[in-house]
N, C-alpha and C positions, 0 to 999 in steps of 0.2 A: 504494500499500500504506500502511496505517496500522500504526505500531509501538506495541505495547501497553505498553512500558515494560521496565525491566530486571527480569529474573527471578532470584531465588535458586533454585538447582536442588534444590528439595525437593518438586517435583510431577512427575507424568508430563509429558513434553514431546512435543508433536507435531513430527514431522520432515518428513513428506511428506503433502501433499493434492495429488496429481498426476494430472491428467486423462489416462487412457489411451486413451479412445475418446469422440469427440463423436457423439452420436446423440440423436434425439428420444425414444427408448424403450429403447435398448440401450447407453446410455452407461456408462462405467466410470471409477471414480476409485480410485487406489492410495493407501492410508493406511499410515503407519509412524510409530511412536512409541518412546519409551524410558520404562521404568518409573521411578518415583521411587527414588533411592538407598536402599539398605537402612537406613542410619543415620537416614533421615527417617521411618521407620515404626516405631512401637512394637509389635513383634510379640508382646509379652507382654500389653498391653492389648488388642491386636487380633490374636488368633491366627487362623490359617487354618482352613479353606481360603480361598484368595483367588481373586477373579474379576476379569478385565478385560472391559469391554464398551464398544462404540462408541456414542455418542449422535450424532444428526444432526438437522438441520432445514434447510428452505429458507431462504435468507438474509432474505427478506421476510416470514417467518412467525415466530410467537412460541413455539410448542410444540415442545419437543424430544421425539424418540422414540428408544428403544433399538433397535439392529439385532440381532435375536435370534441370528442365525447368526454374529455377530462374538464371541459370549461364549466366553471361554477360562477354564478352571478350573485352579488350581495348588495342590498340597498345602502347599508351603512358599514363602515369599516369596523365599528364597535360590535357588530353582530358576531355570533359564534359561527365560524366557517367550517365547512366540510374540507378536511385537509388530508384525505386518503384517496387513493385511486389504484386500481389493478389493471395493468397493461397486459393485454392478452393477444393471442394469436401471433406468437413470436417464435423465432428460432433460437431458443436459449441454449440449444446444444452447441451451436457453432459461432453464434454472434454475441459480442459483448455490447450492451446498451448503455447509454449515458443519458442523464436526465437533468432538467433544471425547471424551476417553477417561476413563472412570470406573473406579476401583479399589474393590472391595468386599471386606470380610472378614466371613465368616459372614452374607452378604446385607445388610450395612450399609455404606454408602459411607464410605470413610476418606480418599479422595483423588480429585482429578480434574484434568485438564489445563486450561489455558486453551484457548479455542476457536480454530480456524483455518479459514479459508474456502478453497475452491478459487479460483484466479485466474480471473476472469470477463472475457472480451474481447467488446467491442462494436465493429463496424465500420460506419461511416457514409459513404455515397457523396458525393463531391464532383466537380466537373468535372475529369476527367483525374487524379483523385487520390482517396485514401480516408483518412478520419480513423479512427485506431485509438485506443480508450480502454479501459482495464482497471482492475479494482479487486479488492481482497480484503484483509480484515483478518487479520493473523496475529500470533502471539506473538513471532516472530523478526522481524528487520529485513531486508527485501528491499532491497539496495542497487544492484542492476543488473538490467536486462531486455534480453533478446535477442529481436529480432523475426524470425520465420520466415515465408516465403512459399512456397506450393506452386508448384514448377516444373512447368508443364503438359507439358513435353517429356519430363522424366525421371520424373514422378510422385513426386518426393522434395521435402521441404521444405528450402529453402536459407536461410541466415542473410543478412539484408539490412541489419541495423542493431543498434546497441546504445544504450541510454539509461538514465538513472537517474531519469526521470520516468515518469508513467503514461499518457502519450499520445504519438502519433507520427503524422506525415502521410506516407503513401507517395505519391510523385508520379511524373510522367511515365508515366502509365498510359493504356491505351486504353479509351475509353468503351463499347466493345461487347464487352468481355471480362470474365469473372468471375475474381476474385482471392480466394484463401483464405489466412488467416494464423493463427498461434498465437504466444503469448508464452512464453518460458522465463525464469523468475525465478531469481535467485541471491541467497541470503540467509544470515544467521548469527544465532545467539543472542548472540554476543559472550562466550560462556562457554568457557573453554579446554578443559574436559572434555567438551563436547558437539560432536559431529560437525559439520564445516563444510567447504566451503560446502554449503548445502541447495538443491537444484534442484527446481523444480516447474513443470509446464506448464499452461497455460490450455486452455480449449475452443478448437476451431477455428471461426473465423467467416469467412463468405464474402460478398462483396458485389461488385456491378458499378457502376463509376462512372457 
């Protein structure tokens, strides 16, 4: 993970980019954020109605697009806002997605969050072992990662290790078996008024040594 620096809390903040489902076409990512504090918005200069909308792009591409059905409208900034969205019909098996939240007043952008990536896991086969590597840029600091493996007997993912780096070697494996993994990150903005810790899952990646 790359930490983008210390934030003053005057912008919307991304909290979750959490992979719910890994699939080549029906993948899902859960998004959650917090709006900027009321005192950071000049509601006289920028009167409502207000709109929040999610922007996204694939990590290796340059053009951002708006997700039309993520758009939410609010008459007043002081109202309780809906700040969750599930992005669906994605190829979370092969693509890494990046997100940002934009706030508009009367159709003009007045604020936007720093972008955050889904955590993307790659598994590489070795002799009787598998190399796991993962990446994802976020505005919060991921300080710990937990590695999970699919238990073929129970059909449940079990935790097999914890690390503070972005790679891991799973050893003592059988060369004729398929192994599936995902990573759970634990992070924080380091701001006392912002929820912590933040947990986000990677895609599931499967490989045979």
